[in-house]
N, C-alpha and C positions, 0 to 999 in steps of 0.2 A: 523342206519344208514338211513339217507333220500334216496330214491329210485327218489321221482320226486317233485315237486311244480306248484299247478295251481292255477292259478288267472285269477277268474273268478266271471263276472258281473250277475243278479238277474234273466236276460234270459236267462244264460247259456252259453253265446259268451266268451272262454276264452283268456285272456286278459295276459297272459300269460304262457308258460310252459319251466319247467326245466326238463331232468332228469337225473339224477347220478348212475352209475356202472351198469345200467345193460342197454344193447343191445335190444331195441326195434323196431318194424320197425315199417313205419308211420300210417299202417292200423291197426297197434296193439295200436299204442298211443292212434290213434283218436277213435277205440272201448274204450278202459282205461277210456281216459276223456270224455266221454260218459258216458259211467256205472256211473264213479264216480260224477260226474257233479246232474244226474239227480237223482243219492240216497241221495247227499247233498242238492239238492232243496229242496227234497219231506219231508225231514226233518222237524219237529215245533223245536218250538224255546225249549219244554220243553225237549225234548231229548237231553242226551250226544253228546259233540264234538268231539266223536270218534268212529267208527266204524271199523269193519272189512269188507276187500273185498279182494279176491281171496285170494294172499300170502303174503298183506300189513293189518296195520295197517292207515286207513284214518283219521286224523284229521286236524278238519278244523273250520275254526273265520270267522264271518260276522263284513263285519270295512261297516256302510252303504252301499253303491249299492253294493260293491264285496264281494266274498270268498275269502281266503286266504284256499286253500287244499295241506295237504302233505301227504304222505305217504309213512310209515318207514316199518322196519321190526318189528318182535313180539317181539325179545328185545330191546325196544327204551322206553324211557318214554314218556308215552303221555302230562302228564303236563309240563314237560320241552319241547315241543315243540309247545305245546302252547304259550309258554313264547317265545320263539322262533318269533313266529308269529308276536306276542305282540309287541317286540322289533323292528323287520323289518319291523313295520306298523309304531314303534315312529322312526326308521331312513328316510322311506322314506317322512313323515310329517315335519322333520327338516332341508332337502333337499327340498323337493317342497312345502312346509307350505299349510298345511293342503291337506294333497297328498288324486285327485281325480283318478277317470277311465282315467277320458280325460288326463292328466299328464303322466299317464302307456302307452296310447294309443300313445301319444305325441313323447315320450321318453323313446320308450320300450327297449333302448343298455343305458340308464342310467340304469334303472331297474338292468338289467340284473347283470350290472356292482356293483351296491352296492350287489346285491343277491352274484355276489362272492366273492366279501369283506369278505363275511360274511360265508359264505361253504367254502369247498375246499372238493370237491369229495365226497359231501353228509357230509359230519362231517360238525359240526359247530366248527368255529375254534374262530369268532371273534364277542361278540355282544356290546361292547364298541361303543356307538355314534360317539365318539369323532375319536377315531381310525378307524372306518369306512368311515366318512366321510373327514378327511381328505385326503388322494387320490384324493378323489370323488372332492373337492375344488381343487387341485392341477390341478385336469385333464384339469377344466374348465377355471384355471385362465391364 
């Protein structure tokens, strides 16, 4: 199960944060985000794309200037989460046309809406790009 998802730029500024199934205070979230972001940004390209942090496995992937980081519980498949991140980026690309950090900053509600179409309560419910974008297009139409 996915516990949290972060989208962060190369400077460590959070562009999207979504939490599932666990209650964390604002201070606890801020501390967790800071620790996860610092660790991800300090890792080299030769290191694998996941590591353990507290009670989470953090799976991350970099696309251009953005890092996508997902915290999952121990029994989750890391490769499946990497594939989910890639699918999410493909959906964003299809919607925005080569998504960039500026798109995320200008339309955060749309990014959250797309993510909500793909995840429900921290579980992946749909990865079909056409199925995910159909209600998004109806919303904009």
